[in-house]
Structure formats: structure tokens, C-alpha cells
C-alpha positions in Angstrom: -135.2 13.3 -48.7 -131.9 14.3 -47.1 -129.9 12.3 -44.6 -131.1 14.3 -41.6 -134.7 13.6 -42.5 -134.0 9.9 -42.9 -132.4 9.8 -39.5 -135.4 11.6 -38.0 -137.7 8.9 -39.3 -135.8 6.2 -37.4 -137.2 4.9 -34.1 -135.2 5.4 -30.9 -133.7 1.8 -31.0 -132.4 2.3 -34.5 -131.0 5.7 -33.6 -129.1 4.2 -30.6 -127.7 1.5 -32.9 -126.7 4.1 -35.4 -125.1 6.3 -32.7 -123.3 3.3 -31.4 -122.1 2.4 -34.9 -120.9 5.9 -35.5 -119.1 5.9 -32.2 -117.3 2.7 -32.9 -116.4 3.9 -36.3 -115.0 7.1 -34.8 -113.0 5.2 -32.2 -111.7 2.9 -34.9 -110.5 5.9 -36.9 -109.0 7.5 -33.8 -107.1 4.3 -33.1 -106.1 3.7 -36.8 -104.3 7.0 -37.1 -101.8 6.5 -34.2 -101.3 2.8 -35.2 -100.6 3.8 -38.7 -98.2 6.5 -37.6 -96.4 4.0 -35.3 -96.2 1.5 -38.1 -94.8 4.1 -40.5 -92.2 5.3 -37.9 -91.3 1.7 -37.1 -90.7 0.9 -40.8 -88.6 4.1 -41.1 -86.6 3.1 -38.1 -86.0 -0.4 -39.4 -84.9 1.1 -42.8 -82.5 3.4 -41.1 -81.1 0.6 -39.0 -80.6 -1.5 -42.1 -78.8 1.5 -43.8 -76.6 2.0 -40.7 -75.7 -1.7 -40.6 -74.9 -1.6 -44.4 -72.7 1.4 -43.9 -70.9 -0.2 -40.9 -70.4 -3.4 -42.9 -69.0 -1.4 -45.8 -66.6 0.4 -43.6 -65.5 -2.8 -42.0 -65.0 -4.5 -45.3 -63.1 -1.5 -46.6 -60.8 -1.7 -43.6 -60.3 -5.5 -44.2 -59.5 -4.9 -47.9 -57.0 -2.1 -47.0 -55.3 -4.4 -44.4 -55.2 -7.2 -47.0 -53.6 -4.8 -49.5 -51.0 -3.7 -46.9 -50.2 -7.4 -46.0 -49.8 -8.2 -49.7 -47.6 -5.2 -50.2 -45.5 -6.2 -47.2 -45.1 -9.8 -48.6 -44.1 -8.5 -52.0 -41.7 -6.0 -50.4 -40.2 -8.9 -48.4 -39.8 -11.1 -51.4 -38.3 -8.1 -53.3 -35.2 -8.7 -51.1 -33.9 -12.1 -52.2 -32.7 -14.3 -49.3 -28.9 -14.6 -49.0 -27.1 -18.0 -49.2 -28.3 -19.7 -46.0 -25.0 -21.3 -45.0 -23.1 -18.0 -44.9 -26.1 -16.1 -43.4 -26.6 -18.6 -40.6 -22.9 -18.8 -39.8 -22.6 -15.0 -39.5 -25.7 -14.8 -37.4 -24.5 -17.6 -35.1 -21.2 -15.8 -34.5 -23.1 -12.7 -33.4 -24.6 -14.7 -30.6 -21.6 -16.9 -29.8 -22.9 -20.0 -31.5 -20.9 -22.4 -33.8 -22.7 -24.4 -36.5 -20.6 -27.6 -36.9 -23.0 -29.2 -39.4 -24.9 -27.5 -42.3 -26.6 -29.5 -45.0 -28.7 -28.0 -47.9 -31.8 -29.9 -48.6 -33.7 -30.3 -51.9 -35.8 -27.4 -53.1 -39.6 -27.7 -52.6 -41.9 -25.9 -55.0 -44.9 -24.1 -53.6 -47.4 -23.5 -56.4 -46.1 -22.0 -59.6 -44.6 -18.8 -58.1 -42.7 -19.8 -55.0 -39.9 -22.2 -54.1 -38.6 -23.3 -50.7 -34.9 -23.9 -50.2 -34.3 -25.5 -46.8 -31.0 -26.0 -45.0 -30.5 -28.3 -42.0 -28.1 -27.2 -39.3 -26.9 -28.8 -36.0 -25.9 -26.9 -32.9 -24.3 -28.7 -29.9 -24.1 -27.7 -26.3 -25.9 -24.4 -26.7 -27.6 -22.3 -24.0 -31.2 -21.4 -24.3 -30.8 -17.6 -24.3 -28.3 -17.3 -27.3 -30.4 -20.0 -29.1 -33.5 -17.8 -28.6 -31.6 -14.7 -29.9 -30.3 -16.7 -32.8 -33.9 -17.7 -33.8 -35.1 -14.1 -33.2 -32.4 -12.9 -35.6 -33.7 -15.3 -38.3 -37.3 -14.1 -37.8 -36.3 -10.4 -37.9 -33.8 -10.6 -40.8 -36.2 -8.9 -43.2 -35.7 -11.7 -45.7 -38.3 -14.5 -46.4 -36.5 -16.9 -44.1 -38.2 -19.1 -41.4 -37.4 -21.9 -39.0 -39.5 -24.7 -40.5 -38.4 -27.5 -38.2 -36.9 -27.5 -34.7 -35.8 -30.3 -32.4 -34.2 -29.5 -29.0 -32.7 -32.1 -26.7 -31.5 -31.6 -23.2 -27.9 -32.8 -22.6 -28.2 -35.2 -19.6 -27.5 -33.4 -16.3 -25.7 -30.4 -17.8 -27.4 -27.2 -16.8 -28.7 -25.0 -19.6 -27.1 -27.2 -22.3 -28.9 -28.4 -25.4 -28.3 -30.1 -28.7 -30.4 -28.6 -31.5 -31.4 -29.7 -34.9 -33.3 -27.2 -37.1 -34.3 -26.7 -40.7 -34.1 -23.1 -41.9 -36.0 -22.4 -45.1 -35.5 -19.6 -47.5 -38.4 -18.8 -49.8 -37.9 -17.3 -53.3 -40.3 -15.9 -55.8 -39.7 -17.5 -59.1 -38.9 -15.2 -62.0 -41.6 -15.5 -64.7 -40.3 -17.0 -67.9 -40.4 -14.9 -71.0 -41.3 -16.7 -74.1 -39.3 -15.6 -77.1 -40.9 -15.8 -80.5 -38.4 -16.7 -83.2 -39.5 -15.4 -86.5 -39.1 -17.8 -89.5 -36.5 -16.5 -92.0 -37.9 -15.0 -95.1 -37.0 -16.7 -98.3 -34.2 -14.9 -100.1 -34.7 -13.8 -103.7 -31.3 -15.3 -104.5 -32.3 -18.7 -103.4 -33.6 -20.9 -106.2 -37.1 -22.3 -105.9 -37.7 -26.0 -105.6 -38.4 -27.9 -108.7 -36.6 -25.3 -110.9 -33.1 -25.8 -112.3 -30.7 -22.9 -112.7 -29.7 -22.2 -116.2 -26.3 -23.4 -117.2 -23.7 -20.7 -117.1 -22.0 -20.1 -120.4 
């Protein structure tokens, strides 16, 4: 007995139930297809978004790495030019801006890690105007050498207009030269040297 004959033997109520069941199944299939397609497209879109974000993050990190390398190269290039003696450098720079440095006192060196060393010098300026002082400090910052103003104290001189007493510490940073360890080879024993515990024969 085939399927059509079996369906023909069903009573009207069972046929309606079967028809309803088939209709529900067909509706389920019709809904399942677009839902499945939407889910598939959504997963593809999410995957593409993740790839796009990963590519953007890679590009940003590459830019950061490149900038870090440029900064490191700039630092190494700056330290490749050793700082001049601070006393003479500051005196010459002060004269360019009409400033006299009546007091200059080198301070003790300060190590920074194992590769760098700070050599500060304290200077005193008296009765200076603000504009030449600012140009003097700008000259220090733009010298091209690893030199910075590490401490600064400015005091107004009473009622005098645009007149200040200044104390500042200017620091020069140096990159230490790496020490080369020399290996001293032990001298090889000479064949003419008598061995210990053996006496030389008496000469006739």
C-alpha cells in the first residue's frame, strides 16, 4: 500500500490534522531558510568586522612602533653629539642674550641606570629681564645637545619693574662608554726555563 492509498483511508478529521501538520512544517521550512541565511550573513559580517578591526589595530601598532623607532633614533642621534663643557657653553649663550652669569658651580654627577650620567651645573643670574631670560632658556632647549634646565627658581626684585634674580640648575646628560674587558693571556712556559724540582747539571 503506497502513501496515497494510506492517506485515502484516513477519515476527514485525520486528513485535516495531517494537512495542518504539513502546512506548519512547510511554514517552518519557509521561515528556517531566511533565518538561516540571515544568521550566516550576520556571522560573515561579524567575521569581517573582526578582520577589519584586527587590520586597523595592526596598522596603528605599526605606526606606534615606527614612531617609537624614530624617537629612539632621535635620542641616539642627540647623544651622539656630546654636550660641551657647561660653564663655557652657558657663558657664551648668556652673552648672546645680554646676560652675565656671576656664579657658576658644577654639582656632583648623578648616574641614571647603567648607561647614562647627569652632570649638573648651578648658575645664578641677577637683575635679569624676563624676555632675555626666556630666550636664554630657549637656547638651552634648542641647543641640539642633551642639555636641560632641571631646576629653576625665579624671584622678583622688590618694586623694580621686569627685574628678577634667578637660580637654575642646568644638566648635561652623557651616555657612558661601554667598558671593554681585555683578556690577558698567561705567558707560555719557555723551553729554556728549568722545571721545578729539577736541578740544572753543573757546568764543567
